[in-house]
gemmi code that builds the backbone of each chain (N, CA, C; Angstrom):
import gemmi

chains = {
    "A": [
        ("MET", (-9.112, -4.432, -35.605), (-8.775, -3.993, -34.247), (-7.482, -4.647, -33.783)),
        ("THR", (-6.664, -3.891, -33.119), (-5.397, -4.454, -32.647), (-5.632, -5.350, -31.440)),
        ("ARG", (-4.682, -6.218, -31.218), (-4.760, -7.145, -30.085), (-4.800, -6.359, -28.766)),
        ("GLN", (-5.672, -6.787, -27.864), (-5.737, -6.156, -26.542), (-4.482, -6.525, -25.751)),
        ("LYS", (-3.833, -5.531, -25.192), (-2.585, -5.805, -24.468), (-2.861, -6.297, -23.043)),
        ("THR", (-1.836, -6.876, -22.467), (-1.958, -7.411, -21.114), (-0.992, -6.689, -20.189)),
        ("VAL", (-1.528, -6.208, -19.070), (-0.701, -5.542, -18.060), (-0.656, -6.429, -16.813)),
        ("LEU", (0.546, -6.659, -16.333), (0.745, -7.426, -15.099), (1.039, -6.427, -13.978)),
        ("PHE", (0.175, -6.435, -12.948), (0.370, -5.547, -11.808), (1.006, -6.346, -10.683)),
        ("ALA", (2.127, -5.850, -10.169), (2.864, -6.611, -9.161), (3.055, -5.799, -7.887)),
        ("CYS", (3.045, -6.524, -6.754), (3.493, -5.941, -5.487), (3.986, -7.082, -4.616)),
        ("GLY", (4.415, -6.773, -3.422), (5.031, -7.789, -2.578), (4.142, -8.981, -2.297)),
        ("THR", (2.865, -8.741, -1.996), (1.958, -9.841, -1.685), (1.089, -10.235, -2.865)),
        ("GLY", (1.000, -9.388, -3.877), (0.122, -9.660, -5.018), (-1.349, -9.417, -4.727)),
        ("ILE", (-1.695, -9.004, -3.508), (-3.106, -8.698, -3.220), (-3.304, -7.298, -2.653)),
        ("ALA", (-2.235, -6.622, -2.302), (-2.431, -5.364, -1.573), (-2.279, -4.157, -2.493)),
        ("THR", (-1.074, -3.605, -2.556), (-0.957, -2.360, -3.314), (-1.212, -2.573, -4.800)),
        ("SER", (-0.912, -3.765, -5.336), (-1.160, -3.989, -6.769), (-2.653, -3.913, -7.081)),
        ("THR", (-3.508, -4.232, -6.119), (-4.955, -4.143, -6.337), (-5.392, -2.689, -6.520)),
        ("VAL", (-4.868, -1.822, -5.650), (-5.191, -0.394, -5.753), (-4.700, 0.160, -7.086)),
        ("VAL", (-3.474, -0.217, -7.450), (-2.878, 0.293, -8.688), (-3.671, -0.211, -9.893)),
        ("ALA", (-4.018, -1.499, -9.897), (-4.751, -2.070, -11.033), (-6.078, -1.344, -11.229)),
        ("HIS", (-6.823, -1.131, -10.142), (-8.108, -0.434, -10.272), (-7.929, 0.992, -10.763)),
        ("ALA", (-6.938, 1.690, -10.222), (-6.708, 3.083, -10.615), (-6.348, 3.170, -12.097)),
        ("VAL", (-5.494, 2.249, -12.553), (-5.065, 2.287, -13.959), (-6.223, 1.872, -14.873)),
        ("GLU", (-6.977, 0.856, -14.479), (-8.129, 0.431, -15.288), (-9.116, 1.582, -15.465)),
        ("ASP", (-9.447, 2.260, -14.366), (-10.394, 3.373, -14.441), (-9.869, 4.493, -15.339)),
        ("ALA", (-8.604, 4.852, -15.138), (-8.031, 5.971, -15.884), (-7.930, 5.638, -17.373)),
        ("MET", (-7.568, 4.394, -17.689), (-7.418, 4.024, -19.100), (-8.788, 3.906, -19.776)),
        ("LYS", (-9.791, 3.474, -19.018), (-11.155, 3.418, -19.566), (-11.567, 4.817, -20.013)),
        ("GLU", (-11.261, 5.822, -19.162), (-11.566, 7.213, -19.510), (-10.839, 7.652, -20.769)),
        ("ARG", (-9.665, 7.067, -21.006), (-8.885, 7.433, -22.193), (-9.216, 6.518, -23.371)),
        ("GLY", (-10.212, 5.658, -23.182), (-10.659, 4.800, -24.277), (-9.748, 3.616, -24.556)),
        ("ILE", (-8.993, 3.181, -23.557), (-8.067, 2.062, -23.762), (-8.497, 0.888, -22.891)),
        ("ARG", (-8.635, -0.278, -23.529), (-8.946, -1.495, -22.785), (-7.733, -2.398, -22.781)),
        ("PHE", (-7.559, -3.135, -21.696), (-6.446, -4.087, -21.635), (-6.801, -5.215, -20.695)),
        ("ASN", (-6.112, -6.329, -20.843), (-6.264, -7.437, -19.892), (-5.398, -7.144, -18.684)),
        ("SER", (-5.892, -7.535, -17.516), (-5.207, -7.179, -16.282), (-4.967, -8.436, -15.449)),
        ("ARG", (-3.749, -8.586, -14.958), (-3.438, -9.679, -14.033), (-2.639, -9.131, -12.875)),
        ("GLN", (-2.627, -9.857, -11.756), (-1.833, -9.435, -10.603), (-0.972, -10.583, -10.118)),
        ("CYS", (0.176, -10.259, -9.556), (0.993, -11.301, -8.935), (1.966, -10.669, -7.949)),
        ("LYS", (2.679, -11.540, -7.227), (3.756, -11.085, -6.351), (4.969, -10.700, -7.199)),
        ("THR", (5.793, -9.808, -6.672), (6.996, -9.418, -7.419), (7.883, -10.634, -7.690)),
        ("THR", (7.872, -11.603, -6.770), (8.717, -12.791, -6.957), (8.189, -13.699, -8.068)),
        ("GLU", (6.934, -13.504, -8.490), (6.337, -14.354, -9.522), (6.406, -13.735, -10.914)),
        ("VAL", (6.857, -12.484, -11.012), (6.786, -11.765, -12.284), (7.578, -12.475, -13.377)),
        ("ALA", (8.800, -12.880, -13.063), (9.659, -13.484, -14.092), (8.982, -14.696, -14.731)),
        ("GLY", (8.227, -15.474, -13.947), (7.564, -16.660, -14.460), (6.269, -16.379, -15.194)),
        ("GLN", (5.772, -15.154, -15.106), (4.458, -14.831, -15.690), (4.564, -13.864, -16.861)),
        ("ILE", (5.774, -13.540, -17.263), (5.961, -12.367, -18.121), (5.779, -12.642, -19.616)),
        ("ASP", (5.762, -13.918, -20.014), (5.786, -14.258, -21.439), (4.697, -13.571, -22.268)),
        ("ASP", (3.445, -13.608, -21.802), (2.346, -13.039, -22.604), (1.979, -11.623, -22.167)),
        ("VAL", (2.888, -10.975, -21.437), (2.591, -9.667, -20.855), (3.248, -8.564, -21.686)),
        ("ASP", (2.543, -7.437, -21.862), (3.099, -6.320, -22.636), (3.735, -5.261, -21.752)),
        ("LEU", (3.282, -5.199, -20.509), (3.771, -4.154, -19.618), (3.614, -4.628, -18.177)),
        ("VAL", (4.607, -4.339, -17.347), (4.513, -4.632, -15.919), (4.457, -3.307, -15.169)),
        ("VAL", (3.468, -3.163, -14.301), (3.396, -1.992, -13.420), (3.554, -2.514, -11.996)),
        ("THR", (4.575, -2.005, -11.300), (4.899, -2.555, -9.978), (5.099, -1.450, -8.955)),
        ("THR", (4.787, -1.767, -7.687), (5.056, -0.828, -6.599), (6.360, -1.163, -5.888)),
        ("ALA", (6.923, -2.336, -6.175), (8.153, -2.746, -5.492), (9.194, -3.146, -6.530)),
        ("GLN", (10.443, -3.176, -6.079), (11.549, -3.448, -7.005), (11.435, -4.819, -7.663)),
        ("LEU", (11.775, -4.849, -8.962), (11.793, -6.094, -9.733), (13.212, -6.329, -10.243)),
        ("PRO", (13.517, -7.576, -10.642), (14.815, -7.813, -11.267), (14.989, -6.894, -12.485)),
        ("LYS", (16.223, -6.498, -12.759), (16.470, -5.522, -13.820), (16.405, -6.136, -15.225)),
        ("ASP", (16.546, -7.453, -15.321), (16.753, -8.064, -16.638), (15.469, -8.618, -17.261)),
        ("LEU", (14.304, -8.059, -16.899), (13.052, -8.517, -17.495), (12.967, -8.004, -18.932)),
        ("ALA", (12.451, -8.851, -19.826), (12.484, -8.504, -21.254), (11.309, -7.620, -21.675)),
        ("LYS", (10.495, -7.166, -20.748), (9.319, -6.350, -21.078), (9.419, -4.997, -20.378)),
        ("PRO", (8.668, -3.999, -20.892), (8.697, -2.693, -20.220), (8.164, -2.794, -18.788)),
        ("VAL", (8.830, -2.101, -17.879), (8.427, -2.098, -16.467), (8.264, -0.654, -16.005)),
        ("ILE", (7.144, -0.357, -15.364), (6.974, 0.945, -14.727), (6.879, 0.709, -13.225)),
        ("THR", (7.860, 1.240, -12.497), (7.843, 1.140, -11.040), (7.336, 2.465, -10.505)),
        ("THR", (6.195, 2.441, -9.821), (5.621, 3.714, -9.367), (4.768, 3.541, -8.123)),
        ("LEU", (4.851, 4.544, -7.252), (3.969, 4.601, -6.088), (2.889, 5.660, -6.297)),
        ("ALA", (2.821, 6.199, -7.527), (1.933, 7.339, -7.797), (0.471, 7.037, -7.487)),
        ("PHE", (0.055, 5.784, -7.674), (-1.364, 5.469, -7.466), (-1.686, 5.245, -5.997)),
        ("LEU", (-0.662, 5.238, -5.158), (-0.869, 5.176, -3.712), (-0.723, 6.557, -3.094)),
        ("THR", (0.317, 7.281, -3.508), (0.623, 8.560, -2.862), (0.041, 9.752, -3.611)),
        ("GLY", (-0.372, 9.550, -4.858), (-0.894, 10.651, -5.659), (0.193, 11.470, -6.335)),
        ("ILE", (1.441, 11.279, -5.914), (2.535, 12.097, -6.443), (3.001, 11.532, -7.786)),
        ("GLY", (2.916, 12.365, -8.829), (3.368, 11.934, -10.155), (2.369, 11.055, -10.897)),
        ("LYS", (1.088, 11.119, -10.503), (0.080, 10.243, -11.088), (-0.144, 10.525, -12.576)),
        ("ALA", (-0.261, 11.809, -12.940), (-0.534, 12.151, -14.335), (0.585, 11.648, -15.244)),
        ("GLU", (1.829, 11.830, -14.812), (2.976, 11.381, -15.616), (2.953, 9.866, -15.775)),
        ("ALA", (2.659, 9.164, -14.683), (2.638, 7.699, -14.738), (1.550, 7.227, -15.702)),
        ("LEU", (0.386, 7.867, -15.659), (-0.710, 7.473, -16.549), (-0.352, 7.735, -18.007)),
        ("ASP", (0.313, 8.863, -18.266), (0.723, 9.166, -19.640), (1.695, 8.116, -20.162)),
        ("LYS", (2.616, 7.703, -19.296), (3.596, 6.688, -19.685), (2.907, 5.355, -19.997)),
        ("ILE", (1.950, 4.983, -19.144), (1.222, 3.725, -19.354), (0.406, 3.808, -20.638)),
        ("GLU", (-0.265, 4.944, -20.838), (-1.063, 5.111, -22.049), (-0.190, 4.971, -23.291)),
        ("ALA", (0.970, 5.616, -23.276), (1.866, 5.565, -24.439), (2.270, 4.124, -24.732)),
        ("LEU", (2.579, 3.363, -23.702), (2.995, 1.968, -23.916), (1.827, 1.100, -24.385)),
        ("LEU", (0.616, 1.402, -23.930), (-0.542, 0.603, -24.341), (-0.997, 0.948, -25.752)),
        ("ARG", (-0.750, 2.177, -26.189), (-1.119, 2.573, -27.546), (-0.055, 2.183, -28.560)),
        ("ASP", (1.134, 1.876, -28.071), (2.289, 1.609, -28.930), (2.019, 0.442, -29.874)),
    ],
    "B": [
        ("MET", (-13.848, 10.982, 0.018), (-13.834, 9.528, 0.073), (-12.922, 9.013, 1.183)),
        ("ALA", (-11.922, 9.802, 1.493), (-10.962, 9.339, 2.505), (-11.628, 9.224, 3.874)),
        ("GLN", (-12.737, 9.909, 4.028), (-13.361, 9.979, 5.358), (-13.927, 8.643, 5.825)),
        ("ALA", (-14.100, 7.696, 4.899), (-14.736, 6.436, 5.295), (-13.753, 5.420, 5.867)),
        ("LEU", (-12.512, 5.828, 6.036), (-11.505, 4.889, 6.541), (-11.875, 4.370, 7.930)),
        ("MET", (-12.626, 5.162, 8.664), (-13.050, 4.763, 10.007), (-13.889, 3.483, 9.989)),
        ("ASN", (-14.511, 3.190, 8.855), (-15.271, 1.933, 8.745), (-14.381, 0.708, 8.904)),
        ("TYR", (-13.092, 0.870, 8.635), (-12.182, -0.274, 8.667), (-11.286, -0.278, 9.890)),
        ("LEU", (-11.076, 0.912, 10.471), (-10.175, 1.031, 11.618), (-10.892, 0.584, 12.873)),
        ("ASP", (-10.305, -0.341, 13.608), (-10.871, -0.723, 14.892), (-10.392, 0.283, 15.940)),
        ("PRO", (-11.315, 0.946, 16.653), (-10.892, 1.938, 17.655), (-9.899, 1.349, 18.663)),
        ("GLY", (-10.007, 0.035, 18.921), (-9.071, -0.615, 19.840), (-7.689, -0.814, 19.256)),
        ("ALA", (-7.541, -0.519, 17.981), (-6.249, -0.696, 17.310), (-5.693, 0.640, 16.815)),
        ("ILE", (-6.092, 1.713, 17.514), (-5.557, 3.045, 17.199), (-4.649, 3.464, 18.344)),
        ("VAL", (-3.386, 3.725, 18.042), (-2.415, 4.116, 19.065), (-1.855, 5.482, 18.679)),
        ("LEU", (-2.199, 6.495, 19.465), (-1.796, 7.869, 19.126), (-0.632, 8.319, 19.989)),
        ("GLY", (0.284, 9.071, 19.364), (1.416, 9.599, 20.114), (2.341, 8.509, 20.620)),
        ("LEU", (2.505, 7.465, 19.811), (3.344, 6.334, 20.218), (4.819, 6.735, 20.218)),
        ("LYS", (5.529, 6.303, 21.276), (6.983, 6.458, 21.304), (7.575, 5.103, 20.976)),
        ("ALA", (8.201, 4.979, 19.835), (8.786, 3.698, 19.436), (10.157, 3.964, 18.848)),
        ("ALA", (11.064, 3.009, 19.045), (12.438, 3.217, 18.600), (12.620, 2.809, 17.147)),
        ("THR", (11.910, 1.754, 16.725), (12.147, 1.227, 15.372), (10.826, 0.878, 14.688)),
        ("ASP", (10.932, 0.650, 13.384), (9.772, 0.207, 12.615), (9.228, -1.120, 13.162)),
        ("HIS", (10.160, -2.003, 13.578), (9.724, -3.305, 14.095), (8.922, -3.159, 15.383)),
        ("ASP", (9.326, -2.196, 16.243), (8.580, -1.960, 17.482), (7.147, -1.520, 17.172)),
        ("VAL", (7.011, -0.602, 16.223), (5.676, -0.113, 15.862), (4.816, -1.273, 15.361)),
        ("ILE", (5.388, -2.080, 14.479), (4.645, -3.213, 13.916), (4.195, -4.164, 15.025)),
        ("ARG", (5.106, -4.454, 15.962), (4.777, -5.387, 17.032), (3.650, -4.863, 17.928)),
        ("ILE", (3.707, -3.583, 18.255), (2.680, -2.995, 19.126), (1.309, -3.037, 18.447)),
        ("LEU", (1.271, -2.675, 17.171), (-0.013, -2.690, 16.454), (-0.495, -4.121, 16.204)),
        ("ALA", (0.446, -5.026, 15.902), (0.069, -6.424, 15.644), (-0.516, -7.053, 16.911)),
        ("ASP", (0.038, -6.698, 18.087), (-0.512, -7.205, 19.355), (-1.965, -6.784, 19.522)),
        ("ARG", (-2.243, -5.523, 19.165), (-3.625, -5.032, 19.259), (-4.536, -5.837, 18.333)),
        ("LEU", (-4.099, -6.016, 17.085), (-4.929, -6.748, 16.121), (-5.138, -8.192, 16.568)),
        ("GLN", (-4.096, -8.771, 17.164), (-4.231, -10.154, 17.641), (-5.225, -10.229, 18.808)),
        ("ALA", (-5.095, -9.290, 19.756), (-6.003, -9.281, 20.913), (-7.452, -9.088, 20.465)),
        ("LEU", (-7.643, -8.379, 19.369), (-8.996, -8.103, 18.877), (-9.502, -9.192, 17.928)),
        ("GLY", (-8.674, -10.207, 17.708), (-9.142, -11.351, 16.930), (-9.015, -11.231, 15.419)),
        ("TYR", (-8.202, -10.297, 14.940), (-8.047, -10.127, 13.494), (-6.965, -11.023, 12.898)),
        ("VAL", (-5.923, -11.301, 13.699), (-4.757, -11.993, 13.126), (-4.275, -13.117, 14.037)),
        ("LYS", (-3.518, -14.032, 13.441), (-2.935, -15.145, 14.186), (-1.658, -14.681, 14.911)),
        ("PRO", (-1.219, -15.468, 15.907), (0.007, -15.102, 16.633), (1.224, -14.984, 15.702)),
        ("SER", (1.178, -15.659, 14.554), (2.311, -15.614, 13.626), (2.394, -14.298, 12.855)),
        ("PHE", (1.349, -13.466, 12.964), (1.242, -12.275, 12.117), (2.415, -11.300, 12.281)),
        ("ALA", (2.736, -10.954, 13.551), (3.756, -9.917, 13.790), (5.093, -10.298, 13.156)),
        ("ASP", (5.550, -11.518, 13.424), (6.830, -11.951, 12.846), (6.775, -11.965, 11.331)),
        ("ALA", (5.626, -12.384, 10.788), (5.496, -12.442, 9.326), (5.555, -11.050, 8.707)),
        ("VAL", (4.916, -10.088, 9.363), (4.942, -8.709, 8.836), (6.372, -8.162, 8.890)),
        ("ILE", (7.046, -8.421, 10.018), (8.411, -7.898, 10.169), (9.348, -8.553, 9.145)),
        ("ALA", (9.205, -9.853, 8.952), (10.047, -10.539, 7.965), (9.807, -9.974, 6.574)),
        ("ARG", (8.550, -9.713, 6.285), (8.228, -9.173, 4.970), (8.751, -7.745, 4.815)),
        ("GLU", (8.661, -6.970, 5.891), (9.127, -5.583, 5.844), (10.626, -5.522, 5.510)),
        ("VAL", (11.371, -6.510, 6.010), (12.811, -6.550, 5.734), (13.054, -6.809, 4.242)),
        ("MET", (12.284, -7.747, 3.680), (12.456, -8.118, 2.269), (11.787, -7.117, 1.334)),
        ("LEU", (10.562, -6.739, 1.694), (9.712, -5.913, 0.821), (9.129, -4.781, 1.653)),
        ("PRO", (9.889, -3.698, 1.781), (9.467, -2.623, 2.684), (8.219, -1.900, 2.183)),
        ("THR", (7.553, -1.173, 3.084), (6.263, -0.557, 2.752), (6.209, 0.944, 3.021)),
        ("GLY", (7.362, 1.598, 3.152), (7.357, 3.045, 3.343), (6.922, 3.741, 2.061)),
        ("LEU", (6.041, 4.740, 2.225), (5.543, 5.497, 1.072), (5.957, 6.959, 1.215)),
        ("PRO", (6.786, 7.466, 0.300), (7.218, 8.864, 0.390), (6.101, 9.805, -0.049)),
        ("LEU", (5.781, 10.784, 0.779), (4.709, 11.724, 0.441), (5.274, 13.087, 0.058)),
        ("GLY", (6.563, 13.141, -0.162), (7.165, 14.367, -0.671), (7.433, 15.406, 0.409)),
        ("GLY", (7.209, 15.095, 1.651), (7.462, 16.052, 2.732), (8.071, 15.335, 3.917)),
        ("ASP", (7.849, 15.903, 5.110), (8.407, 15.291, 6.316), (7.522, 14.169, 6.859)),
        ("ASN", (6.237, 14.215, 6.506), (5.303, 13.236, 7.043), (5.096, 12.073, 6.080)),
        ("ASN", (5.950, 11.078, 6.165), (5.761, 9.911, 5.311), (4.939, 8.861, 6.047)),
        ("VAL", (4.451, 7.908, 5.263), (3.532, 6.897, 5.788), (4.097, 5.518, 5.471)),
        ("ALA", (3.769, 4.530, 6.316), (4.098, 3.148, 5.972), (2.845, 2.294, 6.103)),
        ("VAL", (2.750, 1.282, 5.250), (1.567, 0.408, 5.241), (1.981, -1.063, 5.345)),
        ("PRO", (2.608, -1.441, 6.474), (3.058, -2.831, 6.590), (1.895, -3.821, 6.503)),
        ("HIS", (2.172, -4.997, 5.925), (1.174, -6.061, 5.807), (1.899, -7.341, 5.443)),
        ("THR", (1.157, -8.440, 5.359), (1.804, -9.700, 4.996), (0.819, -10.633, 4.304)),
        ("ASP", (1.250, -11.862, 4.112), (0.441, -12.816, 3.363), (-0.824, -13.215, 4.129)),
        ("PRO", (-1.885, -13.581, 3.375), (-3.202, -13.857, 3.969), (-3.215, -14.990, 4.999)),
        ("GLU", (-2.274, -15.921, 4.923), (-2.381, -17.082, 5.838), (-2.208, -16.711, 7.319)),
        ("HIS", (-1.707, -15.516, 7.584), (-1.543, -15.085, 8.977), (-2.732, -14.272, 9.480)),
        ("VAL", (-3.740, -14.123, 8.622), (-4.863, -13.235, 8.925), (-6.137, -14.044, 9.144)),
        ("LEU", (-6.918, -13.668, 10.174), (-8.204, -14.332, 10.443), (-9.341, -13.585, 9.760)),
        ("ARG", (-9.353, -12.273, 9.889), (-10.341, -11.448, 9.195), (-9.721, -10.082, 8.921)),
        ("PRO", (-10.200, -9.404, 7.871), (-9.586, -8.133, 7.493), (-9.726, -7.093, 8.583)),
        ("GLY", (-8.659, -6.352, 8.806), (-8.708, -5.302, 9.810), (-7.594, -4.303, 9.589)),
        ("LEU", (-7.672, -3.207, 10.330), (-6.712, -2.127, 10.127), (-6.360, -1.511, 11.478)),
        ("ALA", (-5.048, -1.308, 11.682), (-4.569, -0.633, 12.888), (-3.817, 0.629, 12.471)),
        ("LEU", (-3.808, 1.618, 13.361), (-3.168, 2.900, 13.053), (-2.302, 3.343, 14.218)),
        ("ALA", (-1.090, 3.808, 13.904), (-0.269, 4.466, 14.917), (0.202, 5.811, 14.385)),
        ("THR", (0.159, 6.825, 15.258), (0.862, 8.074, 14.961), (2.032, 8.143, 15.944)),
        ("LEU", (3.169, 8.639, 15.460), (4.398, 8.554, 16.229), (4.840, 9.931, 16.721)),
        ("VAL", (5.275, 9.991, 17.981), (5.800, 11.242, 18.539), (7.066, 11.639, 17.778)),
        ("GLU", (7.987, 10.676, 17.651), (9.195, 10.884, 16.851), (9.116, 9.928, 15.672)),
        ("PRO", (9.359, 10.406, 14.458), (9.300, 9.499, 13.305), (10.279, 8.333, 13.457)),
        ("VAL", (9.926, 7.184, 12.897), (10.877, 6.077, 12.807), (11.173, 5.821, 11.333)),
        ("SER", (12.268, 5.119, 11.116), (12.743, 4.926, 9.756), (12.142, 3.649, 9.145)),
        ("PHE", (11.504, 3.784, 8.002), (11.053, 2.652, 7.187), (11.767, 2.763, 5.840)),
        ("SER", (12.012, 1.644, 5.190), (12.572, 1.709, 3.848), (11.461, 1.993, 2.841)),
        ("ASN", (11.862, 2.644, 1.744), (10.944, 3.018, 0.673), (10.521, 1.773, -0.118)),
        ("MET", (9.220, 1.586, -0.297), (8.697, 0.440, -1.050), (9.334, 0.338, -2.443)),
        ("GLU", (9.497, 1.495, -3.073), (9.979, 1.549, -4.445), (11.492, 1.345, -4.526)),
        ("ASP", (12.184, 1.752, -3.470), (13.642, 1.706, -3.467), (14.128, 1.406, -2.052)),
        ("PRO", (14.282, 0.102, -1.733), (14.597, -0.306, -0.359), (15.869, 0.314, 0.209)),
        ("ASP", (16.740, 0.861, -0.654), (17.957, 1.486, -0.148), (17.691, 2.866, 0.450)),
        ("GLU", (16.511, 3.417, 0.144), (16.192, 4.751, 0.646), (15.385, 4.656, 1.937)),
        ("LYS", (15.857, 5.359, 2.976), (15.136, 5.379, 4.254), (14.194, 6.575, 4.290)),
        ("LEU", (12.995, 6.342, 4.825), (12.009, 7.411, 4.958), (11.686, 7.608, 6.428)),
        ("GLN", (11.518, 8.861, 6.830), (11.081, 9.160, 8.189), (9.560, 9.114, 8.222)),
        ("VAL", (9.027, 8.146, 8.944), (7.591, 7.862, 8.913), (6.930, 8.275, 10.229)),
        ("SER", (5.811, 9.005, 10.120), (5.080, 9.463, 11.312), (3.729, 8.778, 11.473)),
        ("VAL", (3.240, 8.156, 10.404), (1.926, 7.511, 10.449), (2.063, 6.099, 9.880)),
        ("VAL", (1.586, 5.103, 10.655), (1.691, 3.709, 10.214), (0.298, 3.082, 10.188)),
        ("PHE", (-0.081, 2.553, 9.031), (-1.300, 1.757, 8.897), (-0.890, 0.295, 8.776)),
        ("LEU", (-1.179, -0.508, 9.795), (-0.883, -1.940, 9.712), (-2.134, -2.646, 9.197)),
        ("MET", (-1.995, -3.313, 8.048), (-3.160, -3.883, 7.374), (-3.190, -5.400, 7.550)),
        ("ALA", (-4.345, -5.914, 7.963), (-4.580, -7.363, 7.970), (-5.465, -7.663, 6.762)),
        ("LEU", (-4.879, -8.324, 5.784), (-5.557, -8.540, 4.500), (-5.652, -10.028, 4.209)),
        ("ASN", (-6.804, -10.490, 3.732), (-6.845, -11.883, 3.294), (-7.669, -12.143, 2.039)),
        ("ASP", (-8.136, -11.091, 1.390), (-8.914, -11.306, 0.168), (-8.828, -10.046, -0.684)),
        ("LYS", (-8.209, -10.163, -1.863), (-7.945, -8.942, -2.631), (-9.223, -8.272, -3.101)),
        ("ASP", (-10.285, -9.039, -3.322), (-11.515, -8.427, -3.810), (-12.252, -7.676, -2.703)),
        ("LYS", (-12.228, -8.261, -1.493), (-12.935, -7.609, -0.391), (-12.193, -6.391, 0.127)),
        ("GLN", (-10.857, -6.385, -0.009), (-10.099, -5.303, 0.626), (-9.889, -4.098, -0.258)),
        ("ILE", (-10.339, -4.177, -1.508), (-10.023, -3.087, -2.420), (-10.500, -1.752, -1.858)),
        ("GLU", (-11.693, -1.730, -1.236), (-12.193, -0.447, -0.719), (-11.319, 0.083, 0.407)),
        ("MET", (-10.915, -0.815, 1.316), (-10.065, -0.385, 2.427), (-8.756, 0.193, 1.889)),
        ("LEU", (-8.186, -0.501, 0.913), (-6.920, -0.037, 0.354), (-7.083, 1.291, -0.372)),
        ("GLN", (-8.188, 1.430, -1.088), (-8.416, 2.693, -1.785), (-8.633, 3.825, -0.801)),
        ("GLU", (-9.312, 3.525, 0.320), (-9.509, 4.563, 1.338), (-8.168, 4.992, 1.934)),
        ("ILE", (-7.274, 4.032, 2.147), (-5.951, 4.389, 2.682), (-5.221, 5.269, 1.676)),
        ("ALA", (-5.240, 4.859, 0.409), (-4.575, 5.661, -0.621), (-5.191, 7.058, -0.668)),
        ("GLY", (-6.526, 7.131, -0.621), (-7.199, 8.428, -0.649), (-6.797, 9.290, 0.540)),
        ("THR", (-6.679, 8.663, 1.699), (-6.317, 9.404, 2.914), (-4.901, 9.946, 2.834)),
        ("ILE", (-3.960, 9.107, 2.392), (-2.574, 9.567, 2.400), (-2.302, 10.570, 1.278)),
        ("GLN", (-3.234, 10.650, 0.305), (-3.047, 11.640, -0.758), (-3.471, 13.037, -0.327)),
        ("SER", (-4.003, 13.168, 0.879), (-4.372, 14.484, 1.389), (-3.408, 14.909, 2.487)),
        ("PRO", (-2.486, 15.845, 2.173), (-1.532, 16.311, 3.189), (-2.252, 16.905, 4.400)),
        ("GLU", (-3.430, 17.520, 4.165), (-4.181, 18.129, 5.268), (-4.639, 17.041, 6.255)),
        ("ILE", (-5.169, 15.947, 5.711), (-5.664, 14.884, 6.596), (-4.494, 14.242, 7.346)),
        ("ILE", (-3.385, 13.994, 6.649), (-2.238, 13.369, 7.313), (-1.735, 14.264, 8.438)),
        ("SER", (-1.658, 15.560, 8.164), (-1.129, 16.439, 9.212), (-2.134, 16.563, 10.364)),
        ("ALA", (-3.436, 16.569, 10.064), (-4.442, 16.588, 11.141), (-4.419, 15.281, 11.938)),
        ("LEU", (-4.145, 14.185, 11.234), (-4.072, 12.878, 11.900), (-2.934, 12.868, 12.922)),
        ("ILE", (-1.790, 13.447, 12.527), (-0.632, 13.489, 13.424), (-0.943, 14.351, 14.648)),
        ("GLN", (-1.789, 15.387, 14.455), (-2.170, 16.260, 15.576), (-3.236, 15.629, 16.475)),
        ("SER", (-3.886, 14.590, 15.991), (-5.023, 14.027, 16.730), (-4.597, 13.519, 18.099)),
        ("GLU", (-5.418, 13.826, 19.113), (-5.060, 13.435, 20.474), (-5.959, 12.342, 21.029)),
        ("SER", (-7.048, 12.056, 20.341), (-7.962, 11.033, 20.857), (-8.549, 10.240, 19.702)),
        ("VAL", (-9.066, 9.061, 20.035), (-9.728, 8.238, 19.024), (-10.908, 9.011, 18.424)),
        ("GLU", (-11.544, 9.871, 19.253), (-12.656, 10.683, 18.753), (-12.177, 11.652, 17.670)),
        ("ASP", (-10.992, 12.261, 17.895), (-10.419, 13.157, 16.871), (-10.233, 12.390, 15.561)),
        ("VAL", (-9.651, 11.197, 15.666), (-9.370, 10.389, 14.471), (-10.681, 10.008, 13.798)),
        ("SER", (-11.628, 9.643, 14.611), (-12.911, 9.201, 14.097), (-13.628, 10.336, 13.358)),
        ("ARG", (-13.544, 11.551, 13.898), (-14.137, 12.706, 13.209), (-13.446, 12.947, 11.871)),
        ("LEU", (-12.133, 12.760, 11.863), (-11.315, 13.051, 10.683), (-11.538, 12.022, 9.572)),
        ("LEU", (-11.707, 10.764, 9.955), (-11.718, 9.687, 8.955), (-13.095, 9.064, 8.767)),
        ("ARG", (-14.098, 9.633, 9.364), (-15.428, 9.050, 9.240), (-15.986, 9.159, 7.832)),
    ],
}
model = gemmi.Model(1)
for chain_id, residues in chains.items():
    chain = gemmi.Chain(chain_id)
    for i, (resn, *xyz) in enumerate(residues, 1):
        res = gemmi.Residue()
        res.name, res.seqid = resn, gemmi.SeqId(i, " ")
        for name, pos in zip(("N", "CA", "C"), xyz):
            atom = gemmi.Atom()
            atom.name, atom.element = name, gemmi.Element(name[0])
            atom.pos, atom.b_iso = gemmi.Position(*pos), 0.0
            res.add_atom(atom)
        chain.add_residue(res)
    model.add_chain(chain)
structure = gemmi.Structure()
structure.add_model(model)
structure.setup_entities()
C-alpha cells in the first residue's frame, strides 16, 4: 500500500472556512475511496508546516513560492466549481 | 439542510434592509448587536475589521448577490453566535480568494467563532445556504425576522 498523503487545509483563522473545506473534501474523497491525513492551520502558518505535506487546499491567498502543490478554491463554500476542484484534488492524491 | 441556519442566528442580531456605506459600517453594526447579546467582547468589532483588511471574506456567488462572512480569532469571542444583515444597496467587500477583486455584497453573515469542532455545523449551514441562489434571493427580499426564520428554519 502506498503512503497515505497529508493535506493541509488553510484559511485566515485556521478554524473557520478551512473546517468546512476539510470536511467537504474528506467526505468526497471517502466516496472516491481515497484516504488521507488532514491538518488545518492559518494561512500565515502554512510555510512553517509544509514539510510533511503533499497538498495545500486554501480559501485565502498564500505566498507564491511554496514548494508543494496548492489549490486555492472557494468551491466548497460557494458550490461553484466544486466538481472540478474535487477532480483536481483526487488527481493530486492519487499521483 | 440550509434551513437549520435559524438554530444559530440570534433574532436580535438580524438586521434587514440595512443602509450602510462601507463593509466596516456593516461589521460594526452587527458586532454591536452580538456584543449587546453577550456573544463577543468589546474588542470583537475592531478585530474583525482589522482581519477583513488583511484577510477579506467576500464570497463570489457568480451573480449580483454576493455574500461576505466576516469573522476573527477566538480570543474576541465569548460564545458562538451568528448575525445577519441584508443590505438595501450592496457594499464592497474584497474577494477572499483574491483580495484585489472587489465584490458587491448584499448579504453579510458575521460569525462569532471560538471552537472549530463545535462550529462545523454552523459553518456548513452557512455554506449550504449560500449555495442556493433561491434562498439568497428570498433572504434579500425578506422584510421581517419572521420571513427569515421561515426561510432558514
